[in-house]
C-alpha positions in Angstrom: -16.3 -42.2 8.2 -19.0 -44.9 8.0 -22.3 -44.5 9.7 -21.5 -47.2 12.2 -18.2 -45.4 13.2 -20.1 -42.1 13.6 -22.6 -43.8 15.9 -19.8 -45.3 18.0 -18.2 -41.8 18.3 -21.5 -40.2 19.5 -22.1 -43.0 22.0 -18.6 -42.7 23.4 -19.2 -38.9 23.7 -22.3 -39.6 25.8 -20.1 -41.5 28.3 -17.3 -39.0 28.4 -19.3 -35.8 29.0 -19.6 -35.1 32.8 -18.5 -38.6 33.6 -15.3 -39.3 35.6 -15.2 -43.1 35.6 -15.2 -45.5 32.7 -16.0 -48.6 34.8 -19.3 -50.5 34.8 -19.7 -51.7 38.4 -23.4 -51.2 38.8 -26.2 -49.6 36.9 -26.2 -46.6 39.3 -22.9 -45.6 37.7 -24.9 -44.2 34.8 -27.8 -41.9 34.0 -30.8 -42.9 31.9 -29.3 -41.6 28.7 -26.1 -43.6 29.2 -28.0 -46.8 30.0 -30.0 -46.4 26.8 -26.8 -45.8 24.9 -25.9 -49.5 25.6 -29.2 -50.7 24.4 -29.3 -48.7 21.2 -25.8 -49.7 20.3 -26.4 -53.3 21.0 -29.5 -53.4 18.9 -27.5 -51.7 16.0 -24.7 -54.2 16.3 -27.1 -57.1 16.3 -28.8 -55.8 13.1 -25.4 -55.3 11.4 -24.2 -58.8 12.4 -27.3 -60.3 10.8 -26.7 -58.3 7.7 -23.3 -59.8 7.5 -21.3 -56.7 8.4 -18.0 -57.5 10.1 -16.8 -55.3 12.9 -13.2 -54.4 13.6 -13.5 -51.6 16.1 -11.4 -53.3 18.7 -8.7 -54.7 16.4 -5.5 -54.8 18.4 -7.3 -54.6 21.8 -7.2 -57.3 24.5 -9.5 -58.0 27.4 -8.9 -60.1 30.5 -11.7 -62.3 31.7 -11.0 -62.7 35.5 -13.6 -65.3 36.7 -13.5 -66.5 40.3 -16.9 -67.9 39.7 -17.4 -70.4 36.8 -19.6 -69.5 33.9 -20.8 -70.8 30.5 -23.0 -68.1 29.0 -21.2 -65.1 30.5 -17.8 -66.3 29.5 -18.7 -67.5 26.0 -20.8 -64.4 25.2 -18.0 -62.0 26.3 -15.4 -64.0 24.3 -17.7 -64.1 21.2 -18.4 -60.4 21.7 -14.7 -59.4 21.8 -13.7 -61.7 18.9 -16.7 -60.3 17.0 -15.2 -56.8 17.3 -11.8 -57.9 16.2 -10.2 -58.1 19.6 -8.5 -60.8 21.7 -9.3 -62.5 25.0 -7.3 -63.8 27.9 -9.3 -66.0 30.3 -8.2 -66.4 33.9 -10.0 -68.6 36.4 -9.7 -68.1 40.1 -6.9 -70.5 40.4 -4.9 -68.8 37.7 -4.8 -65.3 39.3 -3.3 -63.8 42.4 -6.7 -63.5 43.9 -6.3 -67.0 45.1 -2.9 -66.1 46.7 -4.1 -63.0 48.5 -2.2 -60.4 46.4 -3.6 -56.9 47.2 -6.3 -56.0 44.7 -4.7 -52.6 44.1 -1.5 -54.3 43.0 -3.3 -56.7 40.7 -5.3 -53.8 39.2 -2.3 -51.8 38.3 -0.4 -54.7 36.8 -3.3 -56.0 34.7 -4.0 -52.6 33.4 -0.6 -52.6 31.7 -1.4 -55.9 29.9 -5.1 -55.5 28.8 -7.5 -52.8 27.6 -10.3 -53.9 30.0 -10.9 -56.3 32.8 -14.2 -58.3 32.9 -14.5 -59.6 36.4 -16.9 -62.3 37.8 -16.4 -62.7 41.5 -18.1 -62.9 44.9 -17.9 -59.6 46.7 -18.9 -56.3 45.1 -16.0 -54.8 47.1 -13.6 -56.7 44.7 -14.7 -54.9 41.6 -14.9 -51.6 43.5 -11.3 -52.0 44.6 -10.1 -53.0 41.2 -11.9 -50.0 39.7 -10.3 -47.6 42.2 -6.8 -48.6 41.0 -7.2 -49.7 37.4 -6.5 -47.3 34.6 -8.5 -49.4 32.2 -12.2 -50.2 32.4 -13.4 -52.7 34.9 -16.6 -54.5 33.9 -18.7 -56.3 36.5 -19.7 -59.6 35.0 -21.4 -60.7 38.2 -21.0 -60.2 42.0 -23.2 -61.5 44.8 -24.7 -58.0 44.9 -25.2 -57.0 41.3 -25.4 -58.4 37.7 -25.5 -55.3 35.5 -24.5 -56.8 32.2 -27.2 -59.5 32.4 -30.0 -57.0 33.3 -28.9 -54.7 30.4 -29.3 -57.7 28.0 -32.7 -58.4 29.6 -33.8 -54.8 29.1 -32.6 -55.0 25.5 -34.8 -58.1 25.0 -37.8 -56.4 26.6 -37.3 -53.4 24.3 -37.2 -55.7 21.2 -40.3 -57.6 22.2 -42.5 -55.2 24.1 -41.3 -51.7 23.2 -40.1 -48.9 25.5 -39.6 -50.3 29.0 -40.5 -47.1 30.7 -44.1 -47.7 29.6 -44.3 -51.2 31.0 -45.0 -53.0 34.3 -42.3 -55.6 35.2 -42.6 -58.4 37.9 -39.7 -60.2 39.6 -40.7 -63.5 41.2 -38.4 -65.4 43.5 -35.2 -64.8 45.4 -34.1 -61.2 46.2 -30.7 -61.9 44.8 -28.2 -59.9 42.7 -30.5 -60.0 39.7 -33.4 -58.6 41.8 -31.1 -55.9 43.2 -30.0 -54.9 39.7 -33.6 -54.8 38.4 -34.4 -52.5 41.3 -31.6 -50.2 40.2 -32.8 -50.3 36.6 -36.4 -49.4 37.6 -35.3 -46.4 39.5 -33.1 -45.1 36.7 -35.2 -46.0 33.7 -38.6 -45.2 35.1 -40.7 -48.4 34.9 -43.0 -49.9 37.5 -41.5 -52.9 39.2 -43.2 -55.4 41.6 -41.1 -58.0 43.4 -42.5 -61.1 45.0 -40.1 -62.7 47.5 -40.6 -65.0 50.4 -40.0 -63.6 53.9 -36.3 -63.7 54.7 -35.2 -63.7 51.1 -35.7 -60.0 50.3 -33.5 -57.8 48.1 -30.9 -55.6 49.7 -32.9 -53.2 51.9 -30.5 -50.3 51.4 -30.7 -50.7 47.6 -34.5 -50.9 47.7 -34.9 -47.8 49.9 -32.6 -45.7 47.7 -34.3 -46.9 44.6 -37.8 -46.1 45.9 -36.6 -42.6 46.9 -35.4 -42.0 43.3 -38.0 -43.8 41.3 -40.8 -41.9 39.4 -43.0 -45.1 39.3 -43.7 -47.6 42.1 -41.2 -50.2 43.2 -43.1 -52.5 45.4 -42.0 -55.6 47.5 -44.7 -58.1 48.0 -45.2 -61.6 49.4 -47.9 -62.8 47.0 -46.6 -63.8 43.6 -50.1 -63.7 42.1 -50.5 -60.1 43.2 -47.1 -59.3 41.9 -47.8 -60.5 38.3 -51.3 -59.2 38.1 -51.6 -56.9 35.0 -47.8 -56.9 34.3 -46.2 -57.0 30.8 -43.1 -59.0 31.8 -42.5 -61.7 34.4 -38.9 -62.3 35.3 -37.4 -65.2 37.4 -34.1 -66.9 38.3 -32.9 -70.0 40.1 -33.9 -70.3 43.7 -30.3 -71.2 44.9 -27.6 -69.1 43.4 -23.9 -70.1 43.0 -22.5 -70.7 46.5 -25.9 -71.5 48.0 -26.1 -75.1 46.9 -26.1 -76.3 50.5 -29.4 -74.4 51.0 -31.0 -76.1 47.9 -33.5 -78.4 49.8 -34.6 -75.7 52.2 -35.1 -73.2 49.4 -37.1 -75.6 47.2 -39.6 -75.9 50.1 -39.8 -72.1 50.7 -40.0 -71.0 47.1 -42.4 -73.6 45.8 -45.3 -71.1 45.8 -43.2 -68.8 43.7 -42.8 -71.1 40.7 -43.5 -69.5 37.3 -46.1 -71.9 35.9 -49.2 -71.7 33.7 -51.4 -70.9 36.8 -49.2 -67.9 37.7 -48.9 -66.8 34.1 -52.7 -66.6 33.8 -52.8 -63.8 36.4 -50.7 -61.6 34.2 -51.6 -59.9 30.9 -52.5 -62.3 28.2 -49.6 -60.9 26.2 -47.1 -61.1 29.1 -43.5 -62.1 28.3 -41.5 -64.4 30.5 -37.8 -63.9 31.1 -35.2 -66.2 32.7 -31.5 -65.4 32.6 -30.5 -69.1 32.6 -29.4 -71.7 33.5 -32.9 -72.9 34.4 -33.9 -75.6 36.9 -36.9 -76.9 35.0 -39.6 -77.9 37.4 -38.3 -75.7 40.1 -38.5 -71.9 39.5 -40.1 -72.4 36.1 -42.0 -75.2 34.5 -40.9 -76.8 31.3 -44.0 -75.8 29.4 -43.6 -72.1 30.3 -39.8 -72.1 29.5 -40.6 -73.8 26.1 -43.7 -71.7 25.5 -44.2 -68.9 23.0 -44.3 -66.3 25.7 -40.8 -67.1 27.0 -37.8 -65.2 25.6 -35.1 -66.9 27.6 -33.0 -67.9 24.6 -33.3 -64.5 22.9 -32.0 -63.1 26.2 -29.1 -65.5 26.0 -28.2 -64.3 22.5 -28.6 -60.7 23.5 -25.9 -61.1 26.2 -23.4 -61.3 23.4 -24.7 -58.2 21.6 -24.9 -56.1 24.8 -21.4 -57.2 25.7 -20.2 -56.0 22.4 -21.8 -52.6 23.1 -20.3 -52.4 26.6 -16.8 -53.4 25.5 -16.8 -51.1 22.4 -18.1 -48.1 24.3 -15.8 -48.5 27.3 -12.6 -49.4 25.5 -13.0 -46.7 22.8 -13.7 -44.1 25.5 -10.2 -44.8 26.8 -8.8 -43.6 23.5 
């Protein structure tokens, strides 16, 4: 057995021991060791790909991408990840599935599980992926809901570990909307043990139940603030996202006015550590949540993040599909 195959086996073992579900619906589905298993494996797969090593671990396997919400990066990175592991992909938009025709989710889950080896789902309600997970006999991977975006935040953490070192020793700031990304960063902070400061305008806070549960579990502070300058002071990483997420386009003008003080620009960056790294999960609205000079600057790792989505997706698909046997 090659070293890569041995590594896969050990990582799959981590997920199987004392673990009853093989779905990835939120980061709270896993403990710290399991979350780091994704990161370690993604970093290894990235190194091997750059060394010209070809992967075939998922030869003969098929995933279904079920996307009610449109996507560029998430779709292409999952497709590239699966093809890069030797597998195949079936893409279904919202209009192509029974979701648009009100078929019960439990029926769809049990049928799709007979056709594919995993379902990667990008939808609106978290309850959709939860219901699919209850009835599916193959892994269900949350590729985004209005509540959580676990795959994206895992790729962000992978980027932080590459650039800054162990995330548990760092201070992270979230600046902007308390959206699905903010909720997921809160989960990550509570589980991985890093300090997190969030700056959100009044009325645009993260989910209060998620925040309360995370603060109770966390070993380091998770703090919700109003002042973005206070939030970024002395931090190692500044993270931001668009002000109006998918489905909120009708609020665009109102949100631009509310969020203007939360723009990640040179003035805000100056309040952080001189070596601070800037993250943005893209797509970016240049001149709104982030200025062009910061996005294009040496401190911003947004395009490394975008690449790392593919590598983390490889790790997720490999671990979950192989755990099914």
